[in-house]
BALUM-954176 format. One record per residue: y negated, x negated, z negated of N, C-alpha, C, O in turn; residue in three letters. Coordinates in steps of 0.1 Angstrom, whole numbers, padded with zeros to 4 digits, always signed. Layout:
BEGIN
YXZYXZYXZYXZAla/...
REM end
This chain:
BEGIN
+0581+0018-0545+0577+0030-0538+0571+0041-0547+0569+0052-0543Met/+0570+0038-0560+0564+0048-0569+0549+0051-0565+0544+0061-0568Arg/+0543+0041-0558+0529+0043-0554+0528+0054-0543+0517+0060-0542Arg/+0539+0057-0536+0538+0067-0525+0533+0080-0530+0524+0086-0523Trp/+0538+0085-0540+0534+0099-0545+0519+0099-0548+0512+0109-0545Asp/+0514+0088-0554+0500+0088-0557+0491+0087-0545+0480+0093-0544Gly/+0496+0079-0535+0488+0078-0522+0488+0092-0515+0478+0095-0509Leu/+0499+0098-0515+0500+0112-0509+0490+0121-0516+0484+0129-0509Val/+0490+0121-0529+0481+0130-0536+0466+0127-0532+0458+0136-0530Asp/+0463+0114-0531+0449+0110-0527+0446+0114-0513+0435+0119-0510Gly/+0456+0113-0504+0454+0118-0490+0452+0133-0489+0444+0138-0481Tyr/+0460+0140-0497+0458+0155-0498+0444+0159-0502+0438+0168-0497Val/+0439+0152-0512+0425+0154-0517+0415+0152-0506+0406+0160-0504Val/+0418+0141-0498+0409+0139-0487+0409+0150-0476+0399+0154-0471Gln/+0421+0155-0474+0423+0166-0464+0415+0178-0469+0409+0185-0461Leu/+0416+0181-0482+0409+0193-0487+0394+0191-0487+0387+0200-0484Lys/+0390+0179-0489+0376+0176-0488+0370+0178-0474+0359+0182-0472Thr/+0378+0175-0464+0375+0177-0450+0374+0191-0446+0369+0195-0436Arg/+0379+0200-0455+0379+0215-0452+0390+0220-0444+0389+0231-0438Gly/+0402+0212-0443+0413+0217-0436+0419+0230-0442+0418+0231-0454Leu/+0425+0238-0434+0431+0250-0439+0442+0247-0449+0449+0237-0448Ala/+0444+0256-0459+0454+0253-0469+0468+0252-0463+0476+0244-0467Glu/+0471+0260-0453+0484+0260-0446+0486+0246-0439+0497+0241-0440Ser/+0476+0240-0433+0477+0227-0427+0479+0216-0438+0487+0207-0435Thr/+0472+0217-0449+0474+0207-0459+0488+0208-0465+0494+0198-0467Val/+0493+0220-0467+0507+0222-0472+0517+0216-0463+0527+0210-0467Thr/+0515+0219-0450+0525+0213-0440+0525+0198-0440+0536+0192-0440Leu/+0513+0192-0440+0513+0177-0440+0519+0172-0453+0526+0162-0453Arg/+0515+0178-0464+0521+0173-0477+0536+0174-0477+0543+0165-0482His/+0541+0185-0472+0556+0187-0472+0563+0176-0463+0573+0170-0467Arg/+0557+0172-0452+0562+0162-0443+0562+0148-0450+0571+0140-0449Glu/+0551+0145-0457+0549+0132-0463+0559+0131-0475+0564+0120-0478Leu/+0561+0142-0482+0571+0142-0493+0585+0139-0488+0592+0131-0494Val/+0588+0145-0476+0601+0143-0470+0603+0129-0466+0613+0123-0468Arg/+0592+0123-0460+0593+0109-0456+0594+0100-0469+0601+0090-0468Phe/+0587+0103-0479+0588+0095-0492+0602+0096-0497+0607+0085-0502Gly/+0609+0107-0497+0622+0108-0502+0632+0100-0494+0641+0093-0499Val/+0630+0099-0481+0638+0091-0472+0636+0076-0475+0646+0069-0475Trp/+0623+0072-0477+0621+0058-0480+0627+0054-0493+0633+0043-0494Leu/+0626+0062-0503+0632+0059-0516+0647+0058-0516+0653+0051-0525Lys/+0653+0064-0507+0668+0064-0506+0673+0052-0498+0685+0050-0498Ala/+0664+0043-0493+0668+0032-0485+0673+0021-0495+0668+0019-0506Arg/+0684+0014-0491+0689+0003-0498+0691-0009-0489+0697-0008-0478Arg/+0686-0021-0493+0678-0023-0505+0665-0017-0505+0660-0013-0495Pro/+0659-0015-0517+0646-0008-0518+0635-0015-0511+0634-0027-0510Arg/+0627-0007-0505+0616-0012-0497+0602-0011-0505+0600-0001-0512Leu/+0594-0022-0504+0580-0020-0508+0573-0014-0497+0576-0015-0485Gln/+0562-0007-0501+0554+0000-0491+0549-0009-0480+0547-0005-0468Leu/+0545-0021-0484+0540-0031-0475+0551-0036-0465+0547-0041-0454Glu/+0563-0034-0468+0574-0038-0460+0579-0028-0449+0587-0031-0441Gln/+0573-0016-0450+0577-0006-0440+0572-0010-0426+0560-0013-0425Val/+0581-0011-0417+0577-0015-0403+0581-0004-0393+0586+0007-0397Glu/+0578-0007-0381+0580+0003-0370+0595+0007-0370+0598+0019-0367Ala/+0604-0002-0372+0618+0001-0370+0623+0011-0381+0631+0020-0379Glu/+0617+0011-0393+0620+0020-0403+0615+0034-0399+0622+0044-0401His/+0603+0035-0394+0598+0048-0390+0606+0054-0378+0608+0066-0378Ile/+0610+0045-0369+0618+0050-0358+0631+0056-0363+0636+0066-0358Val/+0637+0049-0373+0650+0054-0379+0648+0068-0386+0656+0077-0385Arg/+0636+0069-0392+0633+0082-0399+0631+0093-0388+0636+0104-0390Tyr/+0623+0090-0378+0621+0100-0367+0634+0104-0360+0636+0115-0357Val/+0643+0094-0359+0656+0097-0352+0664+0107-0361+0670+0116-0356Arg/+0664+0104-0374+0670+0113-0383+0663+0127-0384+0670+0137-0386Ala/+0650+0127-0383+0642+0139-0384+0644+0148-0371+0642+0160-0372Arg/+0649+0141-0360+0650+0148-0348+0662+0157-0347+0663+0165-0338Ser/+0672+0154-0355+0685+0161-0354+0683+0176-0356+0678+0181-0366Ser/+0688+0184-0346+0688+0198-0346+0674+0204-0348+0672+0215-0354Phe/+0663+0197-0344+0650+0202-0344+0643+0202-0331+0647+0194-0322His/+0634+0211-0329+0627+0212-0316+0618+0200-0314+0614+0194-0324Ala/+0615+0198-0301+0606+0186-0299+0592+0189-0305+0585+0179-0309Arg/+0588+0201-0305+0574+0204-0311+0574+0200-0326+0564+0196-0332Ser/+0586+0202-0333+0587+0199-0347+0586+0184-0349+0579+0179-0358Thr/+0593+0177-0341+0593+0162-0342+0579+0157-0339+0574+0148-0345Val/+0572+0162-0328+0559+0158-0325+0549+0160-0336+0540+0152-0339Ala/+0551+0172-0343+0542+0175-0355+0545+0165-0366+0535+0161-0373Cys/+0557+0162-0368+0561+0152-0379+0554+0139-0376+0549+0132-0385Ala/+0555+0134-0364+0550+0121-0360+0534+0121-0361+0528+0111-0365Met/+0528+0132-0358+0514+0133-0359+0509+0133-0374+0500+0126-0377Ser/+0517+0139-0382+0513+0139-0397+0515+0125-0402+0507+0120-0410Asn/+0526+0118-0398+0528+0104-0403+0517+0095-0397+0513+0085-0404Leu/+0513+0097-0385+0503+0089-0379+0490+0090-0386+0483+0079-0389Arg/+0486+0102-0390+0474+0103-0398+0475+0097-0411+0465+0091-0416Cys/+0487+0098-0418+0489+0091-0431+0488+0076-0429+0483+0069-0438Met/+0493+0071-0418+0493+0057-0415+0478+0052-0414+0475+0041-0419Gly/+0470+0060-0408+0455+0056-0407+0449+0055-0421+0441+0047-0424Glu/+0454+0064-0430+0449+0064-0443+0453+0052-0451+0445+0046-0458Tyr/+0466+0048-0449+0471+0036-0455+0464+0023-0450+0461+0014-0458Leu/+0460+0023-0437+0453+0012-0432+0439+0011-0438+0434+0000-0442Val/+0433+0023-0440+0419+0023-0446+0420+0019-0460+0410+0013-0465Ala/+0431+0021-0467+0432+0017-0481+0437+0003-0482+0437-0002-0494Arg/+0440-0004-0471+0444-0018-0472+0458-0020-0475+0463-0031-0478Gly/+0466-0009-0475+0481-0010-0478+0488-0016-0466+0496-0025-0467Ile/+0485-0010-0454+0490-0016-0441+0479-0023-0434+0468-0019-0434Trp/+0484-0034-0427+0474-0041-0419+0472-0034-0405+0461-0036-0399Ser/+0482-0027-0401+0481-0019-0388+0490-0007-0389+0500-0007-0397Ala/+0487+0003-0382+0495+0015-0382+0505+0015-0370+0501+0016-0359Asn/+0518+0013-0373+0527+0012-0362+0529+0025-0354+0533+0025-0343Pro/+0525+0036-0361+0527+0049-0354+0516+0051-0343+0517+0060-0335Leu/+0506+0043-0343+0495+0045-0334+0500+0043-0319+0494+0049-0310Arg/+0510+0034-0318+0515+0031-0304+0528+0038-0301+0534+0036-0291Trp/+0533+0047-0310+0545+0054-0308+0542+0067-0301+0534+0075-0305Met/+0549+0069-0290+0548+0082-0283+0558+0092-0287+0570+0089-0288Arg/+0553+0104-0291+0562+0114-0295+0568+0121-0283+0565+0118-0271Gly/+0577+0131-0285+0583+0138-0274+0573+0146-0266+0564+0151-0272Pro/+0575+0146-0253+0566+0154-0245+0568+0169-0246+0579+0174-0244Lys/+0557+0176-0250+0558+0190-0253+0549+0197-0243+0537+0194-0242Cys/+0555+0206-0235+0547+0214-0226+0544+0228-0232+0554+0235-0235Asp/+0532+0231-0235+0529+0244-0242+0533+0256-0234+0534+0267-0239Pro/+0535+0254-0221+0539+0265-0213+0554+0268-0213+0558+0278-0207Arg/+0562+0260-0220+0576+0262-0221+0579+0274-0229+0588+0282-0226Gln/+0571+0276-0240+0573+0288-0248+0562+0298-0245+0551+0297-0250Arg/+0566+0308-0237+0556+0318-0233+0553+0327-0244+0562+0333-0250Leu/+0540+0329-0247+0536+0339-0257+0539+0353-0253+0538+0357-0241Pro/+0544+0361-0262+0547+0375-0259+0535+0384-0261+0530+0385-0272Arg/+0531+0391-0251+0520+0400-0252+0526+0414-0254+0538+0417-0252Arg/+0517+0423-0259+0521+0437-0262+0519+0445-0250+0509+0444-0243Leu/+0529+0454-0247+0528+0463-0236+0519+0475-0239+0515+0477-0251Gly/+0515+0482-0229+0506+0494-0231+0512+0504-0240+0505+0510-0248Arg/+0525+0506-0238+0532+0516-0246+0532+0512-0261+0530+0521-0270Ala/+0535+0500-0264+0535+0495-0277+0521+0496-0284+0519+0500-0295Glu/+0511+0491-0276+0497+0492-0281+0493+0506-0284+0487+0509-0295Met/+0496+0515-0276+0493+0529-0278+0499+0535-0290+0493+0542-0298Thr/+0512+0532-0292+0520+0537-0303+0514+0531-0317+0513+0539-0326Ala/+0510+0519-0317+0505+0513-0329+0491+0519-0332+0488+0522-0344Ile/+0483+0521-0322+0470+0527-0325+0471+0542-0329+0463+0546-0338Trp/+0481+0549-0324+0483+0562-0328+0488+0563-0342+0483+0572-0350Thr/+0497+0554-0346+0501+0553-0360+0490+0550-0370+0489+0556-0381Ala/+0480+0542-0365+0469+0539-0374+0460+0551-0376+0455+0553-0387Ala/+0457+0558-0365+0448+0569-0365+0454+0581-0373+0447+0591-0377Ser/+0467+0581-0376+0474+0592-0383+0476+0589-0397+0483+0597-0404Glu/+0471+0578-0402+0473+0575-0417+0464+0585-0425+0453+0589-0421Arg/+0470+0590-0435+0464+0601-0443+0451+0597-0450+0441+0604-0450Arg/+0452+0586-0458+0441+0582-0466+0430+0576-0458+0433+0568-0449Gln/+0418+0581-0460+0407+0577-0451+0404+0562-0451+0402+0557-0440Ala/+0404+0556-0462+0401+0541-0462+0412+0534-0455+0409+0525-0447His/+0424+0537-0457+0435+0531-0451+0435+0533-0436+0438+0524-0428Ala/+0431+0545-0431+0430+0548-0417+0419+0540-0410+0422+0534-0400Arg/+0407+0541-0416+0396+0533-0409+0398+0518-0410+0394+0511-0401Tyr/+0404+0514-0421+0407+0499-0422+0417+0495-0411+0415+0484-0405Gln/+0428+0503-0410+0438+0499-0400+0432+0499-0386+0435+0490-0378Ala/+0424+0508-0382+0417+0508-0369+0408+0497-0368+0407+0491-0357Leu/+0401+0493-0379+0392+0481-0378+0400+0468-0376+0396+0460-0368Cys/+0411+0467-0383+0419+0455-0381+0425+0454-0367+0424+0443-0361Ile/+0430+0465-0362+0435+0465-0348+0424+0461-0338+0426+0454-0328Leu/+0412+0467-0340+0401+0465-0331+0397+0451-0331+0395+0445-0320Ala/+0396+0444-0342+0392+0430-0343+0402+0421-0337+0399+0412-0330Ile/+0415+0424-0341+0426+0415-0336+0426+0416-0320+0427+0405-0314Leu/+0427+0427-0315+0428+0429-0300+0415+0426-0293+0415+0421-0282Tyr/+0404+0429-0299+0391+0428-0292+0386+0414-0293+0378+0410-0284Gly/+0389+0406-0302+0384+0392-0303+0395+0381-0303+0391+0370-0301Thr/+0407+0385-0305+0418+0375-0306+0418+0366-0318+0422+0354-0317Gly/+0413+0371-0329+0412+0362-0341+0426+0359-0346+0436+0367-0344Leu/+0427+0347-0352+0439+0344-0360+0440+0351-0373+0430+0357-0378Arg/+0452+0352-0379+0454+0360-0391+0445+0354-0402+0438+0362-0409Arg/+0445+0341-0404+0436+0335-0414+0422+0337-0412+0414+0339-0422Gly/+0417+0336-0399+0403+0339-0396+0399+0353-0400+0388+0355-0405Glu/+0408+0363-0397+0405+0377-0400+0405+0379-0415+0396+0386-0421Leu/+0414+0372-0423+0415+0374-0437+0402+0368-0444+0398+0373-0455Ala/+0397+0357-0438+0385+0351-0445+0372+0357-0441+0362+0352-0445Arg/+0372+0367-0432+0359+0373-0428+0352+0379-0441+0359+0386-0448Leu/+0340+0376-0442+0332+0383-0452+0323+0393-0446+0321+0393-0434Ser/+0317+0402-0454+0309+0413-0448+0296+0407-0442+0290+0412-0433Val/+0292+0395-0447+0280+0388-0442+0283+0382-0428+0274+0378-0421Asp/+0296+0380-0425+0299+0374-0412+0298+0384-0400+0298+0381-0389Asp/+0295+0397-0404+0294+0407-0394+0279+0410-0391+0272+0414-0401Trp/+0274+0407-0379+0261+0410-0375+0261+0423-0367+0262+0422-0355Asp/+0259+0434-0374+0260+0447-0367+0249+0449-0357+0250+0456-0347Gly/+0237+0443-0359+0226+0445-0350+0228+0439-0337+0224+0445-0327Glu/+0234+0428-0336+0237+0421-0324+0252+0422-0320+0255+0418-0309His/+0260+0428-0328+0274+0430-0324+0282+0417-0323+0289+0414-0314Gly/+0280+0408-0334+0286+0395-0333+0293+0392-0346+0288+0395-0357Val/+0305+0386-0345+0313+0382-0357+0312+0366-0358+0314+0359-0348Leu/+0309+0361-0369+0308+0347-0372+0321+0342-0378+0326+0347-0388Arg/+0328+0333-0371+0341+0329-0374+0340+0315-0380+0334+0306-0374Ile/+0347+0312-0392+0346+0299-0397+0354+0289-0389+0363+0294-0381Asp/+0352+0277-0390+0359+0267-0383+0369+0259-0390+0372+0247-0388Gly/+0376+0266-0400+0385+0259-0409+0398+0254-0401+0404+0244-0404Arg/+0401+0262-0390+0413+0258-0382+0410+0247-0373+0417+0237-0372Lys/+0399+0247-0366+0395+0238-0355+0384+0228-0359+0382+0219-0352Thr/+0377+0231-0370+0366+0223-0374+0353+0227-0366+0343+0220-0368Gly/+0353+0238-0358+0341+0242-0351+0339+0257-0353+0346+0265-0347Arg/+0330+0261-0361+0327+0275-0362+0322+0281-0349+0317+0274-0340Pro/+0324+0294-0347+0320+0300-0335+0315+0315-0337+0319+0320-0348Arg/+0308+0320-0328+0303+0334-0329+0310+0341-0317+0309+0337-0306Cys/+0316+0353-0320+0323+0360-0310+0316+0374-0309+0316+0382-0318Val/+0311+0377-0297+0305+0391-0295+0316+0401-0293+0327+0398-0288Pro/+0314+0413-0298+0324+0423-0297+0319+0434-0288+0307+0436-0286Val/+0329+0442-0282+0325+0453-0274+0321+0465-0282+0322+0465-0294Gly/+0317+0475-0274+0312+0487-0281+0323+0494-0289+0320+0499-0300Glu/+0336+0494-0284+0347+0500-0292+0349+0493-0305+0351+0500-0315Gly/+0349+0480-0305+0351+0472-0317+0340+0474-0327+0342+0476-0339Val/+0328+0475-0321+0316+0477-0330+0317+0490-0337+0314+0491-0349Trp/+0321+0501-0330+0322+0514-0336+0333+0514-0347+0331+0520-0357Arg/+0344+0507-0345+0355+0507-0355+0350+0500-0368+0353+0504-0379Cys/+0343+0489-0366+0338+0481-0378+0328+0489-0385+0328+0491-0398Ile/+0318+0495-0378+0307+0503-0384+0313+0515-0391+0308+0520-0401Glu/+0323+0522-0385+0329+0533-0391+0337+0530-0404+0338+0538-0413Ala/+0342+0518-0405+0350+0514-0417+0341+0510-0428+0344+0512-0440Tyr/+0329+0505-0426+0320+0500-0437+0317+0510-0447+0317+0506-0459Leu/+0313+0523-0444+0311+0532-0455+0323+0535-0464+0321+0536-0476Pro/+0335+0535-0458+0347+0537-0466+0350+0525-0475+0355+0526-0486His/+0346+0513-0470+0348+0501-0478+0338+0501-0490+0342+0498-0501Arg/+0326+0506-0487+0316+0507-0498+0321+0517-0509+0320+0514-0521His/+0326+0528-0504+0331+0538-0514+0343+0533-0522+0343+0535-0534Asn/+0352+0525-0516+0363+0520-0523+0358+0509-0534+0363+0509-0545Arg/+0348+0501-0530+0343+0491-0539+0336+0498-0551+0336+0493-0562Leu/+0329+0509-0548+0322+0516-0558+0331+0522-0568+0328+0522-0580Glu/+0342+0527-0564+0352+0533-0573+0359+0522-0581+0362+0524-0593Leu/+0360+0510-0576+0367+0499-0583+0356+0491-0591+0360+0481-0597Ala/+0344+0494-0590+0333+0487-0597+0333+0472-0593+0332+0463-0601Ser/+0334+0470-0579+0334+0457-0574+0325+0455-0562+0329+0451-0552Arg/+0313+0460-0564+0303+0460-0553+0299+0446-0548+0293+0444-0538Leu/+0302+0436-0557+0299+0422-0553+0310+0415-0545+0309+0403-0542Asp/+0321+0423-0541+0332+0417-0534+0327+0413-0520+0322+0422-0513Glu/+0328+0400-0516+0323+0396-0503+0332+0399-0491+0327+0399-0480Pro/+0345+0400-0493+0355+0402-0482+0352+0414-0474+0348+0425-0479Ala/+0353+0413-0461+0351+0424-0452+0363+0434-0454+0360+0446-0455Leu/+0375+0429-0454+0387+0438-0455+0392+0437-0470+0394+0427-0475Leu/+0393+0449-0476+0396+0450-0490+0408+0459-0492+0411+0468-0483Ile/+0416+0458-0503+0427+0466-0506+0422+0478-0515+0410+0479-0517Asn/+0431+0486-0519+0427+0498-0527+0422+0495-0541+0415+0503-0547Lys/+0424+0482-0545+0418+0478-0558+0405+0471-0557+0399+0467-0567His/+0400+0470-0545+0387+0464-0542+0387+0449-0541+0376+0443-0541Gly/+0399+0443-0539+0400+0429-0537+0402+0426-0523+0407+0434-0515His/+0398+0414-0519+0400+0410-0505+0414+0409-0501+0423+0405-0508Gly/+0417+0413-0488+0431+0413-0483+0434+0399-0478+0426+0394-0470Val/+0445+0393-0482+0449+0380-0477+0458+0382-0464+0460+0393-0460Asn/+0463+0370-0460+0471+0371-0447+0483+0379-0449+0487+0387-0440Gly/+0490+0378-0460+0502+0386-0462+0499+0400-0463+0507+0409-0458Gln/+0488+0404-0469+0484+0418-0469+0481+0424-0455+0485+0435-0453Gly/+0475+0416-0446+0473+0420-0433+0486+0422-0426+0488+0432-0418Leu/+0496+0413-0428+0509+0415-0422+0516+0427-0427+0523+0434-0419Ser/+0514+0430-0439+0520+0442-0445+0514+0455-0439+0522+0464-0436Ser/+0501+0455-0437+0495+0466-0430+0501+0468-0416+0504+0480-0412Val/+0502+0458-0408+0508+0459-0395+0522+0463-0395+0527+0471-0387Leu/+0530+0458-0405+0544+0461-0406+0546+0476-0408+0555+0483-0403Arg/+0537+0482-0417+0538+0496-0419+0535+0504-0407+0541+0515-0404Arg/+0525+0500-0399+0521+0507-0387+0532+0506-0377+0535+0516-0370Leu/+0539+0494-0376+0549+0492-0366+0561+0501-0370+0567+0508-0361Val/+0564+0502-0383+0575+0511-0387+0572+0526-0384+0581+0533-0380Glu/+0560+0530-0387+0556+0543-0384+0556+0547-0369+0559+0558-0365Ser/+0554+0537-0361+0554+0539-0346+0568+0538-0341+0570+0541-0329Ala/+0578+0534-0349+0592+0533-0344+0594+0522-0335+0602+0522-0326Gly/+0587+0511-0337+0588+0499-0328+0596+0488-0335+0598+0488-0347Leu/+0600+0478-0327+0606+0466-0333+0595+0457-0339+0584+0460-0339Glu/+0600+0445-0344+0591+0436-0351+0580+0432-0342+0582+0427-0331Arg/+0567+0433-0347+0555+0428-0340+0547+0421-0350+0545+0425-0361Ile/+0541+0409-0345+0533+0401-0354+0518+0402-0351+0515+0407-0340Thr/+0510+0398-0360+0496+0398-0358+0492+0389-0347+0482+0392-0340Leu/+0499+0378-0345+0495+0368-0335+0497+0374-0321+0491+0369-0311His/+0506+0384-0319+0508+0389-0306+0496+0396-0301+0494+0398-0289Gln/+0487+0401-0310+0475+0407-0305+0465+0396-0300+0458+0399-0290Phe/+0466+0384-0305+0459+0373-0299+0464+0370-0285+0456+0368-0276Arg/+0477+0370-0284+0483+0367-0271+0478+0378-0261+0475+0375-0249His/+0479+0391-0265+0475+0402-0257+0461+0401-0253+0457+0404-0241Ser/+0452+0397-0262+0438+0396-0259+0435+0386-0248+0428+0389-0239Cys/+0442+0374-0250+0440+0364-0240+0445+0368-0226+0439+0366-0216Ala/+0457+0373-0226+0464+0377-0213+0456+0388-0206+0454+0387-0194Ser/+0451+0398-0214+0444+0409-0207+0431+0405-0202+0426+0410-0192Asp/+0424+0396-0210+0411+0390-0205+0413+0383-0192+0405+0385-0182Leu/+0423+0375-0191+0425+0367-0178+0429+0377-0167+0425+0375-0156Leu/+0437+0387-0170+0441+0397-0160+0428+0405-0155+0428+0409-0144Glu/+0419+0406-0164+0406+0413-0160+0397+0404-0152+0386+0409-0148Ala/+0400+0391-0150+0392+0382-0142+0383+0373-0150+0375+0366-0144Gly/+0384+0373-0164+0376+0364-0172+0381+0350-0170+0393+0347-0169Val/+0372+0341-0169+0375+0327-0166+0382+0320-0178+0380+0324-0189Thr/+0389+0309-0175+0396+0302-0185+0387+0296-0196+0389+0298-0208Leu/+0376+0290-0192+0366+0285-0202+0361+0295-0211+0359+0293-0223Pro/+0358+0307-0206+0353+0318-0215+0364+0323-0224+0361+0325-0236Glu/+0376+0324-0220+0387+0328-0229+0389+0317-0239+0392+0321-0251Val/+0388+0305-0236+0389+0294-0245+0379+0295-0256+0382+0293-0268Gln/+0366+0298-0252+0356+0299-0262+0358+0311-0271+0355+0311-0283Arg/+0363+0322-0266+0365+0334-0274+0376+0332-0284+0374+0335-0296Ile/+0387+0325-0280+0398+0323-0289+0396+0311-0298+0403+0310-0308Leu/+0387+0302-0295+0384+0291-0303+0394+0280-0301+0397+0272-0311Gly/+0400+0279-0290+0409+0268-0287+0402+0254-0286+0391+0253-0280His/+0407+0244-0293+0401+0231-0293+0402+0225-0279+0393+0218-0274Ala/+0413+0227-0272+0415+0222-0258+0419+0233-0249+0426+0243-0253Gly/+0416+0232-0236+0419+0242-0227+0433+0243-0224+0438+0253-0218Ile/+0441+0233-0227+0456+0233-0225+0462+0245-0232+0472+0250-0227Gln/+0457+0248-0244+0462+0259-0251+0460+0272-0245+0467+0282-0246Ser/+0449+0273-0237+0445+0285-0230+0453+0287-0217+0456+0298-0212Thr/+0456+0275-0211+0462+0275-0197+0476+0282-0198+0480+0288-0188Val/+0483+0282-0209+0496+0288-0209+0496+0303-0207+0506+0309-0203Arg/+0485+0309-0210+0484+0324-0207+0483+0327-0192+0486+0338-0188Tyr/+0479+0317-0184+0479+0319-0170+0493+0321-0165+0494+0328-0154Val/+0503+0316-0171+0517+0318-0167+0520+0333-0168+0529+0338-0161Thr/+0514+0340-0178+0517+0354-0180+0510+0363-0170+0516+0372-0164Leu/+0498+0360-0167+0490+0368-0158+0479+0360-0151+0471+0353-0158Thr/+0479+0361-0138+0468+0353-0131+0464+0362-0119+0472+0362-0109Asp/+0453+0369-0120+0449+0378-0109+0447+0371-0096+0450+0377-0085Pro/+0443+0358-0096+0441+0351-0083+0455+0348-0077+0456+0349-0064Glu/+0465+0345-0085+0478+0342-0079+0484+0355-0073+0491+0355-0063Arg/+0482+0366-0080+0487+0379-0076+0480+0383-0062+0487+0388-0053Val/+0467+0381-0061+0460+0384-0049+0465+0374-0038+0466+0378-0026Ala/+0467+0362-0041+0472+0352-0031+0485+0356-0026+0487+0355-0014Ala/+0495+0359-0035+0508+0363-0030+0508+0376-0022+0517+0378-0014Ile/+0498+0384-0024+0497+0396-0016+0493+0393-0002+0495+0402+0007Gly/+0488+0381+0001+0485+0378+0015+0496+0370+0021+0494+0364+0032Arg/+0507+0369+0015+0518+0361+0021+0523+0368+0034+0524+0380+0034His/+0526+0360+0044+0530+0365+0057+0543+0374+0056+0545+0382+0065Pro/+0551+0372+0046+0563+0380+0045+0560+0394+0043+0568+0403+0047Ile/+0549+0397+0037+0545+0412+0036+0543+0418+0049+0547+0430+0051Asn/+0538+0411+0059+0536+0416+0072+0549+0418+0079+0551+0428+0086Gln/+0558+0408+0078+0571+0409+0084+0579+0421+0079+0585+0428+0086Phe/+0578+0423+0065+0586+0434+0060+0580+0447+0064+0587+0457+0066Leu/+0567+0448+0065+0560+0460+0069+0564+0464+0083+0567+0475+0086Ala/+0564+0453+0092+0568+0456+0106+0583+0460+0107+0586+0469+0115Ala/+0591+0454+0098+0605+0457+0098+0607+0472+0094+0615+0479+0099Ser/+0600+0476+0083+0601+0490+0078+0597+0499+0089+0602+0510+0090Glu/+0586+0495+0096+0581+0504+0107+0591+0507+0118+0592+0518+0123Gly/+0598+0496+0121+0609+0498+0132+0620+0507+0127+0625+0514+0135Lys/+0624+0506+0115+0635+0514+0109+0631+0529+0109+0640+0537+0111Lys/+0618+0532+0107+0614+0546+0107+0613+0552+0120+0613+0564+0121Glu/+0613+0544+0131+0612+0550+0144+0625+0558+0148+0636+0553+0144Arg/+0624+0569+0154+0636+0577+0157+0644+0570+0168+0655+0575+0173Pro/
REM end
């Protein structure tokens, strides 16, 4: 089983060559290391060619203890992809995970939490009250992009200034998460926030002598802001607003939910958010569906109750 570590390293190199996000590569590597440790602890020792479906079933059973079904499904998916790599390398003659069904996961079971109007107003007010000009305009720019386009944290952190087409009001998003780049048009409010931030970004880079910095969002030293830096900005805004814990991803949930509430179709919301499958977008319908609200408004019980209330009001 000493070959396992070398095969995992080769698989990780392949994943990076394909352009997968660093977080995805790290997650898969961690799962494969865990599986390798489990294999090495088997007695009698197994050769890699001797690993069969029953061994994988025993590992998945042990992996399932005190874990959510989504975690188990993710582990099986990672092992399945590694199995295909082993087949391609000639280590396995067939991938036993190809025919194993993971636990059924309904994405609508865990409803995304959207931000309420009061929370949104408080956060925007806290951003507009920041004293330092660069920090104030940057915070407003971050909030505008998050809520206006529904970008993921990594997508926002990787934005370069060249990804912004101010003439046409379009943001170009890389496809590192889904493998499909996309262009997202922005509304007038988001356009104004981005354009208002750019002069302050230039001044900050000029002070730091880093005019060649490509990142759209920069810190006070003129370096690009990473995902943790974006989370820190939001955390300070939330604390200033006197609110409970709020994450960057909740702006994505709010963007999707509010678009659907405004009557935007599911395929259009899917394209804006960059979902690979429409199943990921459908779960937002559980939160808000204008057509269902209008339909329930035509329920006959409303007429019965109205007639009943009318009788009660008669003297």
